[in-house]
C-alpha positions in Angstrom: 28.6 24.5 -2.0 26.7 24.1 -5.2 23.8 21.7 -5.1 24.3 18.4 -6.9 21.6 16.2 -8.4 21.2 12.6 -7.6 18.8 10.6 -9.8 17.3 7.2 -8.8 15.4 5.9 -11.8 13.6 3.6 -11.6 13.2 3.0 -7.9 13.1 -0.8 -7.6 11.3 -3.2 -5.4 8.0 -1.4 -6.0 5.1 -1.8 -8.5 5.3 0.6 -11.5 7.7 3.3 -12.6 9.0 5.9 -10.2 11.8 8.4 -10.6 13.3 10.4 -7.7 15.6 13.4 -8.3 17.3 14.7 -5.2 19.3 17.9 -4.9 22.0 17.5 -2.2 24.8 19.6 -0.8 27.3 16.7 -0.8 25.9 15.1 2.4 22.2 16.1 2.8 19.2 16.3 0.5 17.9 19.8 0.2 15.0 19.2 -2.2 13.5 16.1 -3.9 11.2 15.7 -6.8 9.0 12.6 -7.3 8.0 11.7 -10.8 5.7 8.9 -12.0 7.0 8.1 -15.4 4.2 6.0 -16.9 0.7 7.3 -17.9 -2.2 5.1 -16.7 -5.2 6.2 -18.8 -7.7 3.6 -17.5 -10.2 6.5 -16.9 -10.2 7.2 -20.6 -10.8 3.5 -21.5 -13.8 3.4 -19.2 -15.8 6.2 -20.9 -18.9 4.9 -22.7 -19.0 1.5 -21.0 -21.6 -0.2 -18.9 -20.9 0.8 -15.3 -21.5 -2.7 -14.1 -18.5 -3.8 -16.1 -16.2 -1.0 -14.8 -14.6 -3.1 -12.0 -13.1 -5.6 -14.5 -11.2 -2.8 -16.2 -10.5 -0.7 -13.2 -9.0 -3.6 -11.3 -6.3 -3.9 -13.9 -4.9 -0.5 -12.8 -2.6 -2.6 -10.6 -1.4 -6.2 -10.5 -0.2 -6.0 -6.9 -3.3 -4.5 -5.3 -5.1 -7.4 -6.7 -8.6 -6.5 -5.6 -8.8 -3.1 -4.1 -9.7 -1.3 -7.4 -12.4 -3.8 -8.0 -13.9 -3.1 -4.6 -13.7 0.7 -5.1 -15.4 0.4 -8.5 -18.3 -1.8 -7.5 -18.9 0.4 -4.5 -18.9 3.5 -6.7 -21.7 2.1 -8.9 -23.6 0.9 -5.8 -23.3 4.4 -4.3 -24.4 6.1 -7.6 -27.5 3.9 -7.9 -28.2 3.6 -4.1 -27.9 -0.2 -4.2 -27.5 -2.1 -1.0 -25.8 -5.5 -0.6 -26.6 -8.4 1.7 -24.8 -8.8 5.1 -23.0 -11.9 3.8 -21.6 -10.1 0.8 -20.3 -7.3 3.1 -18.6 -9.9 5.3 -17.1 -11.7 2.3 -15.7 -8.3 1.1 -14.3 -7.5 4.5 -12.6 -10.9 4.6 -11.2 -10.4 1.1 -9.9 -6.9 1.8 -8.6 -7.9 5.2 -6.7 -10.9 3.6 -5.2 -8.4 1.0 -3.9 -6.3 3.9 -2.2 -9.1 5.7 -0.8 -10.7 2.5 0.4 -7.3 1.1 1.9 -6.0 4.3 3.9 -9.2 5.0 5.1 -9.4 1.4 6.1 -5.8 1.4 8.1 -6.1 4.6 10.1 -9.1 3.6 10.4 -8.9 -0.1 10.3 -5.2 -0.9 11.4 -3.3 2.2 13.4 -5.6 4.6 16.5 -5.6 2.4 16.8 -1.9 3.1 17.6 -2.9 6.7 19.0 -6.5 6.3 22.4 -7.2 4.9 22.1 -10.6 3.2 25.9 -11.1 2.7 26.4 -10.5 6.4 24.2 -13.4 7.1 26.9 -15.7 5.7 29.2 -14.9 8.7 26.5 -15.6 11.3 26.7 -18.5 13.8 23.4 -20.4 13.3 23.4 -21.0 17.1 23.3 -17.3 17.7 20.5 -16.9 15.2 18.6 -19.6 16.9 19.1 -18.0 20.3 17.9 -14.7 19.0 14.8 -16.1 17.3 13.8 -18.1 20.3 14.2 -15.1 22.6 11.6 -13.1 20.6 9.1 -15.7 19.4 7.7 -19.2 19.7 8.0 -19.7 15.9 8.9 -23.4 15.5 11.4 -22.9 12.7 14.1 -21.6 15.0 16.6 -24.4 15.6 20.3 -24.1 14.8 19.9 -26.7 12.1 17.2 -24.7 10.4 19.4 -21.6 10.3 22.4 -23.6 9.2 20.4 -25.0 6.3 19.2 -21.5 5.3 22.8 -20.2 5.5 24.0 -23.1 3.3 21.4 -22.3 0.7 22.3 -18.6 0.6 26.0 -19.5 0.4 25.5 -21.8 -2.6 23.6 -18.9 -4.3 26.4 -16.5 -3.6 29.1 -18.9 -4.6 27.3 -19.6 -7.9 27.6 -15.9 -8.8 23.9 -16.0 -9.8 22.5 -13.9 -7.0 19.2 -13.2 -8.7 17.0 -11.0 -6.5 20.0 -10.5 -4.1 22.2 -9.1 -6.9 23.4 -5.4 -7.4 22.5 -4.4 -3.8 24.4 -2.2 -1.3 25.8 -5.0 0.9 28.3 -3.7 3.3 26.9 -0.2 3.3 27.7 1.7 6.5 24.0 2.3 7.2 23.4 -1.4 7.8 23.4 -2.0 11.6 22.0 -5.5 12.2 24.4 -8.1 13.7 25.0 -11.2 11.5 22.7 -13.4 13.6 19.8 -11.0 13.1 20.5 -10.8 9.3 20.5 -14.6 9.1 17.2 -14.7 11.0 15.6 -12.1 8.7 16.8 -13.9 5.5 15.4 -17.2 6.7 12.0 -15.5 7.3 12.2 -13.9 3.9 12.3 -17.4 2.4 9.6 -18.6 4.7 7.3 -15.8 3.7 7.6 -16.8 0.0 6.1 -20.2 0.9 3.5 -18.7 3.3 2.1 -16.3 0.7 1.2 -19.0 -1.7 -1.2 -20.5 0.8 -2.9 -17.2 1.9 -3.6 -16.2 -1.7 -6.1 -19.1 -1.9 -8.6 -17.1 0.2 -9.2 -14.7 -2.8 -9.6 -17.6 -5.1 -12.1 -19.3 -2.8 -14.4 -16.2 -2.7 -13.5 -14.7 -6.1 -12.7 -17.6 -8.3 -9.0 -16.6 -8.9 -6.1 -14.5 -7.8 -4.9 -12.0 -8.8 -7.9 -10.0 -9.9 -10.7 -12.0 -8.3 -14.2 -11.6 -9.6 -16.6 -9.0 -8.2 -20.2 -8.2 -8.7 -22.2 -5.0 -8.4 -24.8 -5.8 -5.8 -22.9 -8.3 -3.7 -20.5 -11.2 -4.0 -20.2 -13.7 -6.9 -19.6 -16.5 -4.3 -22.9 -18.4 -3.9 -23.1 -20.4 -0.6 -24.3 -24.0 -0.4 -24.9 -26.3 2.6 -23.7 -29.3 0.6 -20.1 -30.3 0.0 -21.0 -30.6 -3.7 -19.5 -32.5 -6.5 -18.5 -32.1 -10.1 -19.9 -28.9 -11.5 -20.9 -27.4 -8.1 -18.9 -24.1 -7.8 -20.8 -22.8 -4.8 -19.0 -22.0 -1.6 -19.5 -25.1 0.5 -18.3 -26.4 4.0 -15.0 -27.6 2.5 -14.2 -24.2 1.1 -15.4 -22.4 4.3 -13.2 -24.7 6.4 -10.2 -23.9 4.1 -10.9 -20.2 4.7 -10.7 -20.7 8.5 -7.4 -22.6 8.0 -5.9 -19.8 5.9 -6.9 -17.2 8.5 -5.1 -19.3 11.2 -2.0 -19.4 9.0 -2.1 -15.7 8.5 -2.5 -15.0 12.2 0.3 -17.4 13.2 2.8 -15.8 10.8 2.0 -12.3 11.8 2.1 -13.1 15.6 5.2 -15.3 15.5 7.3 -13.9 12.7 6.3 -10.5 11.2 5.6 -8.6 14.5 8.6 -9.9 16.4 10.9 -9.4 13.4 9.8 -5.8 13.0 10.4 -4.9 16.7 13.7 -6.7 16.7 15.0 -4.9 13.5 13.6 -1.6 14.7 15.5 -1.8 17.9 18.8 -1.5 15.9 17.5 1.5 13.9 16.0 3.7 16.5 17.6 6.7 14.9 15.2 6.2 12.0 12.3 7.0 14.4 13.4 10.6 14.5 12.0 13.6 12.5 15.1 13.9 10.3 14.4 10.5 8.8 11.3 10.6 6.6 8.9 12.6 8.8 7.0 14.1 5.8 4.1 16.5 5.8 2.5 15.7 9.1 -1.0 15.6 7.7 -2.9 12.3 7.4 -6.1 11.2 5.6 -8.3 8.2 5.8 -11.5 7.4 3.9 -12.4 4.5 6.2 -13.2 0.9 5.6 -14.5 -2.5 6.8 -18.1 -1.4 7.2 -20.4 -3.1 9.7 -23.2 -3.3 7.2 -23.7 -3.4 3.4 -23.6 0.3 2.8 -20.2 1.8 3.8 -21.4 4.1 6.5 -18.5 6.3 7.8 -20.0 6.1 11.3 -19.9 2.3 11.4 -16.5 1.3 10.0 -13.6 -0.4 11.7 -11.2 2.2 10.3 -12.7 5.6 10.7 -12.9 8.4 8.2 -11.2 11.7 8.9 -8.1 13.9 8.6 -5.4 14.8 11.0 -3.5 18.1 10.6 -0.1 19.1 11.8 0.4 15.8 13.8 -2.4 16.7 16.2 -3.9 13.4 17.2 -6.3 15.1 19.6 -8.6 16.3 16.8 -10.1 14.5 13.8 -11.4 16.7 11.0 -14.5 15.5 9.0 -14.0 14.4 5.4 -16.7 14.6 2.7 -15.8 12.8 -0.5 -18.7 14.4 -2.4 -17.9 18.0 -1.4 -16.4 19.9 -4.4 -14.1 22.0 -2.3 -12.6 19.3 -0.1 -10.9 16.8 -2.5 -9.3 18.3 -5.6 -6.6 17.2 -8.0 -4.0 19.8 -9.3 -1.8 19.5 -12.3 0.5 22.5 -12.1 3.6 20.2 -12.3 2.0 17.3 -14.1 2.0 16.3 -17.8 -1.7 16.9 -18.1 -3.9 19.8 -19.1 -7.2 21.0 -17.7 -9.7 23.1 -19.8 -9.8 25.4 -16.7 -6.0 25.9 -16.7 -2.9 24.4 -15.1 -3.3 26.2 -11.8 -6.9 25.2 -11.1 -8.1 22.2 -9.0 -10.9 19.9 -10.0 -13.0 17.6 -7.8 -12.9 14.0 -9.3 -16.6 14.3 -10.5 -15.4 17.0 -12.8 -12.0 15.5 -13.2 -10.2 15.5 -16.6 -7.5 13.2 -18.0 -6.1 15.1 -20.9 -2.5 14.4 -21.8 -0.3 17.4 -22.4 2.7 15.4 -23.7 2.4 12.6 -26.3 6.0 11.9 -27.1 7.7 8.5 -27.1 9.2 8.9 -23.6 8.9 11.3 -20.6 10.4 14.6 -21.8 13.4 15.0 -19.6 17.1 14.5 -19.0 16.7 16.2 -15.7 13.2 16.9 -14.4 12.1 20.5 -15.0 10.9 21.0 -11.4 9.8 24.5 -12.3 7.4 23.2 -14.9 5.8 19.7 -15.4 7.6 16.6 -14.3 5.2 13.8 -13.5 2.4 11.7 -14.9 0.8 11.9 -11.4 -1.6 14.6 -10.4 -1.4 16.3 -7.0 -4.5 15.6 -4.8 -5.2 17.9 -2.0 -7.8 18.0 0.9 -9.0 21.5 1.6 -5.7 22.6 0.1 -3.6 20.5 2.4 -1.0 17.9 1.3 -2.0 14.7 2.9 -0.2 11.4 3.6 -2.3 8.2 3.3 -1.5 4.6 4.3 -0.9 2.5 7.3 0.6 5.3 9.4 -2.5 7.5 8.7 -4.8 4.7 9.6 -3.0 3.7 12.9 -3.0 7.4 13.9 -6.7 7.7 13.0 -7.6 4.6 15.1 -5.4 5.9 17.9 -7.0 9.3 17.8 -10.5 7.9 17.7 -9.9 5.9 20.9 -9.8 2.5 19.4 -8.6 0.5 22.4 -6.8 -2.4 20.6 -4.8 0.1 18.6 -3.9 2.1 21.6 -2.9 -1.0 23.6 -0.8 -2.4 20.7 0.9 0.9 19.9 1.7 1.6 23.5 3.2 -1.8 24.1 5.4 -1.7 20.9 6.6 1.9 21.7 7.3 1.0 25.3 9.3 -2.0 24.2 11.4 0.3 22.1 11.4 3.1 24.7 9.9 5.6 22.2 7.2 8.2 22.4 4.2 8.4 20.1 5.9 11.2 18.2 8.4 8.6 17.0 5.8 7.3 14.6 6.2 10.4 12.4 9.3 8.9 10.6 10.5 6.3 8.2 10.7 3.6 10.7 7.4 4.7 12.3 5.7 4.3 9.0 7.2 0.8 8.7 6.2 -0.1 12.3 2.6 1.2 11.7 2.2 -1.2 8.8 3.1 -4.1 11.1 0.8 -3.0 13.9 -2.1 -2.5 11.4 -1.4 -6.0 10.0 -1.8 -7.5 13.5 -5.0 -5.6 14.1 -6.6 -6.7 10.9 -5.4 -10.3 11.1 -7.2 -10.5 14.4 -10.4 -9.1 12.9 -10.5 -11.7 10.2 -11.7 -14.3 12.8 -14.5 -11.9 13.8 -15.8 -11.5 10.2 -15.5 -15.2 9.6 -17.4 -16.0 12.8 -20.2 -13.6 11.8 -20.4 -15.1 8.3 -20.7 -18.6 9.7 -23.4 -17.5 12.2 -25.5 -16.1 9.3 -25.1 -19.3 7.4 -26.0 -21.5 10.4 -29.1 -19.3 10.8 -30.2 -20.0 7.3 -29.1 -16.8 5.6 -27.3 -17.8 2.4 -27.8 -14.6 0.4 -24.7 -13.0 -1.2 -26.4 -11.0 -3.9 -29.2 -8.4 -4.0 -31.7 -9.9 -6.4 -33.4 -6.5 -6.9 -30.7 -5.4 -9.3 -31.7 -2.2 -11.1 -31.6 -2.5 -14.8 -30.5 0.4 -17.0 -34.1 1.1 -18.0 -34.9 2.0 -14.4 -31.8 4.1 -13.7 -32.0 7.9 -13.6 -30.8 9.7 -16.7 -27.9 11.1 -14.6 -26.2 9.5 -11.5 -22.9 9.9 -9.8 -21.2 8.2 -6.8 -18.0 7.4 -5.1 -16.6 4.1 -4.1 -13.9 4.1 -1.5 -11.7 1.6 0.3 -8.6 1.7 2.4 -6.1 -0.2 0.2 -3.0 -1.5 1.9 -1.1 1.5 0.6 -3.7 4.1 1.7 -7.0 5.9 0.9 -8.4 4.8 -2.5 -11.5 6.1 -4.2 -13.2 5.9 -7.6 -15.6 8.6 -8.7 -18.1 7.7 -11.4 -20.6 9.7 -13.4 -23.3 7.8 -15.3 -25.3 9.4 -18.1 -28.0 7.5 -20.0 -26.8 4.2 -18.7 -23.1 4.5 -19.6 -20.0 6.0 -17.9 -19.5 9.6 -18.9 -16.6 10.3 -16.5 -14.5 8.1 -14.3 -11.6 9.2 -12.0 -9.5 7.1 -9.7 -7.4 8.8 -7.1 -5.1 6.2 -5.8 -2.9 6.1 -2.6 0.3 6.7 -4.5 -1.2 9.7 -6.2 -1.6 11.2 -2.7 1.8 10.2 -1.6 4.0 10.4 -4.7 2.3 13.3 -6.5 4.5 16.4 -7.4 4.4 19.7 -5.7 1.5 22.0 -6.4 1.0 25.5 -7.7 1.7 26.9 -4.2 5.0 25.1 -4.0 3.9 22.5 -1.5 5.9 19.3 -1.7 4.2 16.0 -2.1 4.7 13.5 0.8 7.5 11.6 -0.9 9.3 14.9 -1.6 8.8 16.3 1.9 9.9 13.1 3.5 13.3 13.2 1.8 14.2 16.8 2.6 16.9 17.0 5.2 17.9 13.3 4.8 21.6 12.7 5.1 23.5 10.4 2.7 26.4 8.3 4.0 27.5 7.5 0.4 25.7 9.4 -2.5 26.8 6.7 -4.9 24.7 4.2 -2.9 21.6 6.1 -1.9 20.3 3.4 0.5 18.7 6.1 2.7 16.4 7.3 -0.2 15.2 3.7 -0.8 14.5 3.2 2.9 12.2 6.2 3.1 10.5 5.8 -0.3 9.9 2.1 0.4 8.4 2.9 3.8 5.4 4.2 1.8 5.2 1.0 -0.2 5.0 2.7 -3.6 2.6 1.3 -6.2 4.0 3.0 -9.3 10.0 -0.4 -11.1 14.5 -1.3 -12.3 18.1 0.2 -12.8 19.5 3.4 -11.3 21.5 6.2 -12.7 23.4 9.1 -11.0 23.7 12.2 -13.1 25.9 15.2 -12.7 24.3 18.7 -12.5 24.9 19.2 -16.3 23.0 16.0 -17.2 26.0 13.8 -17.9 26.1 10.3 -16.5 28.6 9.9 -13.7 28.1 6.3 -13.1 25.5 3.6 -13.3 24.3 2.2 -10.0 22.6 -1.2 -10.2 19.9 -1.8 -7.6 18.4 -5.1 -6.7 15.1 -5.7 -8.5 
């Protein structure tokens, strides 16, 4: 049978612009191509600027990852200039990054990914008493009465009857791949709505420490949040006891929702989709990379971080390979199938210190009807570690913590897998990737209390410093300096490499998680993680490619909103509208 081509463009319920072309034999995907369809170019904008200002520009790479690029940027400058930060600043950064993880993971599950598993229309036929019994059997969450679920059901019914479905429009309701009973669908829809209200509260933590959200303020050398013992009055913007108590309250809200809603919901939904824990559903490349994060001190030392640095190859969690972000031969970006040019040629790889951002296409739109998968087909580059395609993100981090012997991770993963009657190998899958995000969220939510306790202990001991006063001025900087700032963003390993010459930025390269995961195949024909994860995936109904969305969303792409199916000759067969 001749291969047919299915095009999903843009993939919705993500950040940014992503196109997936899948070749399939009528029922199964035989090859997939992942294309980022919008050029970023922040690296070009940063050339010639003061490195201390870089974070304010680099943070605008994304409006969803509201702080991670700022963190990576200030750490890059601090690394280049060997500039340490006070313990309080490190704890504040850990709290801000940790809050981003919890906020992002919960929002991703309910508002970007859950609708791949939850049939909203089915919830209308549920008995609220059944939904209440189910909810109370898995959690002590107080919003679990029959009346609560009846009110949610009435709200959704009014929305459906109005014909103005908004975010619930143009979806694949009734698709044969949906397996949840009506009561579980109603429970999940109710928690979808609860999460909308919850996230408004938790976003305050970034505003308390960084002045605003999204894109809170940062500072090379520490934190912009000064600490004061007094409650303060008009004009006093220091972090005072009132603000610190609010931080504690927000942490409690985060932990409650993760423990009583997010974690139980994930396990409940996963129990109906155990077939999505198998290798034929999104397994991917089997190689995993972490830079590490949440340092125990101001300088991000790989030996003293909550999340360890390392690489896992071929699913072997018994051995962690060392990773060096400064070694030229370890991390390189390739452009064999990207719309970029290197002065060294299309088939060469460059370490980010020598990285180039030169556009090879300057037309008004991406140059395709169908992607030319034999040539260039993406604005993303193809990062490799020692030549290996690597997956980054929550699954990589949970596996790294498990492999390193982190007892809370091992205990939590073992308990969850035992509840589902699954082996560790089940994690190498679409649903495994989704479950790993939930487990990680639980682990980090618990750590927030530890960092807050340590911050308060420092304050009570009289240490109020949040900024290193020995700031180096450009006159004392070396003529040439370079450094790398890394973090584990919710979506995966993120690093910014900076080169400073004569006090200004001469080169800047950001290799983001979705570059690792969504990048195109390389000169050796190796698929990127998105591409590899779709190969072999069956499709119940090619006109409604729900299976593609499930696997792609499991990575939480940060790349966004109508879908087309094209025939092999490029003609439009039909237009498939997907919920935004």
